[in-house]
C-alpha positions as CSV (number, residue, x, y, z in Angstrom):
1,M,170.9,109.8,55.1
2,A,171.9,106.1,55.2
3,H,169.4,103.4,54.8
4,K,169.3,100.3,57.1
5,T,169.6,97.3,55.0
6,R,166.6,94.8,55.7
7,K,167.5,91.4,56.5
8,K,166.5,89.1,53.6
9,L,164.0,86.2,54.5
10,T,165.1,82.7,53.8
11,K,162.9,80.5,51.4
12,S,161.6,78.6,54.3
13,E,160.7,81.7,56.2
14,L,159.0,83.0,52.9
15,K,156.9,79.9,52.8
16,K,155.5,80.4,56.3
17,D,151.9,81.9,56.6
18,P,151.5,83.4,60.1
19,V,147.7,83.3,59.9
20,N,147.5,79.7,58.8
21,E,150.1,78.7,61.5
22,A,148.0,80.4,64.1
23,L,144.9,78.6,62.9
24,M,146.8,75.2,62.7
25,N,147.9,75.7,66.4
26,G,144.4,76.5,67.4
27,M,143.0,73.3,65.8
28,Y,145.8,71.3,67.4
29,F,144.8,72.8,70.9
30,L,141.2,71.9,70.3
31,Q,141.9,68.4,69.3
32,Q,144.1,68.0,72.4
33,H,141.4,69.4,74.7
34,L,138.2,68.2,72.8
35,R,137.1,66.0,75.8
36,Q,137.3,68.7,78.3
37,F,135.4,71.1,76.0
38,L,132.7,68.3,75.4
39,I,132.3,67.6,79.2
40,G,132.1,71.4,80.0
41,G,129.5,72.2,77.3
42,A,127.5,69.1,78.5
43,A,127.5,70.4,82.1
44,L,126.6,73.9,80.9
45,I,123.6,72.4,79.0
46,V,122.6,70.4,82.1
47,A,122.8,73.5,84.4
48,V,120.5,75.6,81.8
49,L,117.9,72.6,81.7
50,V,117.9,72.5,85.6
51,I,117.4,76.2,85.9
52,Q,114.6,76.1,83.4
53,S,112.9,73.2,85.2
54,L,113.1,74.8,88.5
55,S,111.8,78.1,87.1
56,G,108.9,76.1,85.5
57,N,108.1,74.2,88.8
58,A,108.2,77.4,90.8
59,Q,105.7,79.1,88.4
60,R,103.5,76.0,88.5
61,Q,103.5,76.0,92.2
62,A,102.6,79.7,92.3
63,D,99.6,79.3,90.0
64,E,98.5,76.1,92.0
65,S,98.6,77.9,95.3
66,I,96.7,80.9,93.9
67,A,94.1,78.8,92.3
68,Q,93.7,76.8,95.6
69,Y,93.2,80.1,97.6
70,Y,90.8,81.5,95.1
71,L,88.7,78.3,95.2
72,A,88.6,78.2,99.0
73,G,87.7,81.8,98.9
74,Q,84.7,81.1,96.7
75,M,83.6,78.4,98.5
76,Y,83.7,80.4,101.8
77,S,81.6,83.2,100.1
78,M,79.0,80.5,98.8
79,G,78.9,79.0,102.2
80,M,78.3,82.3,103.9
81,E,75.6,83.3,101.3
82,N,73.7,80.0,101.9
83,L,74.0,80.7,105.7
84,R,72.2,83.9,105.2
85,Y,69.5,82.2,103.4
86,G,69.0,79.6,106.1
87,D,70.4,76.6,104.2
88,I,72.5,75.4,107.0
89,E,73.3,72.0,105.6
90,T,74.7,73.2,102.3
91,S,76.5,76.1,104.1
92,V,78.3,73.8,106.5
93,G,79.4,71.4,103.8
94,Q,80.9,74.4,101.6
95,L,82.6,76.0,104.7
96,Q,84.3,72.6,105.6
97,G,85.4,72.1,102.0
98,A,86.7,75.8,102.0
99,Q,88.6,75.2,105.3
100,Q,90.3,71.8,104.1
101,I,91.4,73.4,101.0
102,A,92.8,76.5,102.6
103,R,94.5,74.6,105.3
104,N,96.0,72.2,102.8
105,N,97.1,75.1,100.7
106,Y,99.1,76.7,103.5
107,R,100.7,73.3,104.6
108,T,101.9,72.7,101.0
109,Y,102.9,76.3,100.2
110,P,103.8,78.0,103.4
111,G,106.4,80.2,101.8
112,R,103.8,81.7,99.2
113,E,101.5,84.8,99.9
114,S,98.6,82.9,98.6
115,G,99.4,80.0,101.0
116,R,99.7,82.4,104.0
117,R,96.5,84.0,103.2
118,S,94.8,80.6,103.1
119,A,96.1,80.1,106.7
120,I,94.1,83.2,107.8
121,L,90.9,82.0,105.8
122,S,91.1,78.6,107.6
123,A,91.4,80.3,110.8
124,K,88.4,82.4,110.1
125,I,86.3,79.4,109.3
126,G,87.6,77.7,112.3
127,I,86.3,80.4,114.5
128,L,82.7,80.2,112.9
129,F,82.9,76.5,113.9
130,G,83.9,77.1,117.4
131,M,87.3,75.5,116.9
132,N,88.7,78.2,119.1
133,S,91.6,76.2,120.8
134,E,92.7,74.6,117.5
135,V,92.7,78.0,115.8
136,I,94.7,79.5,118.5
137,S,97.4,76.9,118.2
138,E,97.5,77.1,114.5
139,L,97.8,80.9,114.6
140,Q,100.5,80.9,117.2
141,D,102.7,78.6,114.9
142,F,101.7,80.9,112.0
143,L,102.8,84.0,113.7
144,A,106.1,82.3,114.9
145,A,107.0,82.0,111.3
146,D,107.0,85.8,110.8
147,P,104.4,86.1,108.0
148,G,105.1,89.8,107.6
149,T,103.4,93.0,109.0
150,D,100.0,92.8,107.1
151,L,99.3,89.2,107.6
152,K,100.6,89.6,111.1
153,N,98.1,92.0,112.0
154,S,95.2,89.9,110.3
155,A,96.4,86.8,112.1
156,N,96.5,88.6,115.5
157,L,93.0,89.9,115.1
158,H,91.7,86.3,114.4
159,L,93.8,85.0,117.2
160,A,92.4,87.7,119.8
161,I,88.9,86.9,118.6
162,A,89.6,83.1,119.2
163,L,90.9,83.8,122.7
164,E,87.9,86.2,123.4
165,N,85.7,83.2,122.3
166,R,87.3,80.7,124.5
167,G,86.8,83.0,127.3
168,G,89.3,82.1,130.0
169,T,90.5,84.8,132.3
170,N,94.2,84.7,130.8
171,D,92.5,84.4,127.3
172,L,90.6,87.6,127.9
173,I,93.7,89.4,129.2
174,N,95.8,88.0,126.1
175,A,93.1,89.1,123.7
176,Q,93.1,92.6,125.3
177,D,96.9,93.0,124.7
178,I,96.6,91.7,121.2
179,Y,93.8,94.2,120.2
180,R,95.7,97.1,121.7
181,G,98.9,95.9,120.0
182,I,97.2,95.8,116.6
183,L,96.1,99.4,117.3
184,E,99.6,100.7,117.8
185,N,100.6,99.8,114.3
186,T,97.4,100.2,112.4
187,P,96.1,103.3,110.7
188,E,93.4,104.9,112.9
189,Q,90.6,105.0,110.4
190,S,91.1,101.4,109.0
191,Q,88.8,98.4,109.3
192,L,91.3,96.6,111.5
193,A,91.2,99.6,113.9
194,W,87.5,99.3,114.0
195,E,87.6,95.5,114.7
196,S,90.3,96.1,117.4
197,Y,88.2,98.8,119.3
198,S,85.1,96.6,118.9
199,G,87.0,93.6,120.2
200,L,88.4,95.6,123.1
201,S,84.9,96.9,124.0
202,R,83.5,93.3,124.2
203,V,86.6,92.0,126.2
204,L,86.1,95.1,128.8
205,Y,82.6,94.5,128.9
206,T,83.1,90.9,130.0
207,L,85.8,91.9,132.4
208,E,83.1,94.4,133.9
209,D,85.1,97.6,133.1
210,Y,82.1,99.3,131.6
211,E,83.2,102.7,131.1
212,A,86.5,101.7,129.2
213,S,84.2,99.4,127.2
214,R,82.0,102.3,126.2
215,T,84.9,104.5,125.3
216,N,86.2,101.8,123.0
217,L,83.0,101.2,121.5
218,D,82.7,104.9,120.8
219,A,86.0,104.8,119.1
220,A,84.9,102.1,116.8
221,L,81.7,103.9,116.0
222,A,83.7,107.3,115.2
223,I,85.6,105.2,112.4
224,S,82.3,103.5,111.1
225,R,78.7,103.9,112.5
226,D,77.6,100.3,112.5
227,T,73.9,100.0,113.0
228,T,73.6,96.1,113.4
229,D,71.3,94.9,116.1
230,F,74.3,93.7,118.0
231,I,75.8,97.1,118.2
232,S,72.5,98.5,119.3
233,Y,72.2,95.8,121.9
234,Q,75.8,96.5,123.2
235,I,75.1,100.2,123.4
236,A,71.9,99.4,125.5
237,R,73.7,97.1,127.7
238,L,76.5,99.5,128.4
239,D,74.2,102.3,129.2
240,M,72.3,100.2,131.8
241,A,75.6,98.9,133.3
242,V,77.1,102.4,133.5
243,N,73.8,104.0,134.9
């Protein structure tokens, strides 16, 4: 079998090192494009630093919002405790402070869970102070921002209470509709259901629909046998009205 004769390499070809040649070509390319590499690298570093800064700010804001919500909640609890002990002056100061912190927290961090919960707490305190029209306006704006199902139910409950307290004919009709709306998307044995049945009972009593009022009160008592003086008084009033 005949062998093919390999072509002999010239001296200049023998001196060539392909690996070294590739390395030299790479270095030449790097030198030619060094400025672009430096600019691109600097841009990448800046981008990383910006992302880290934003991440740090986001965590700081989350921590700050949670801390403010916790502080407002603690002040609210202390205010209610002092109210039970008859220290009205201290209680009012603590509740006003809690409301201010909660309101500012929501205005500063409306997109955070703790900020949105602060809006509910502010409304709760506002109702205690009889600020019903202000609470109604704030909660309507809050609900328009779509806070999510759980917070929506809680906000609607406080909105219905504020409407009920303000007491106009349209207010009572709207409160009645809101209470019924909550019952449609709330577990039957929940605290929200109890609050809604109780609210419906109060509204219907005011509208002089005594039988429906008693039916809703019985539905609330089926969830939890409240034995407070107010409930006992309400039962007695309904018994007298029906009979």
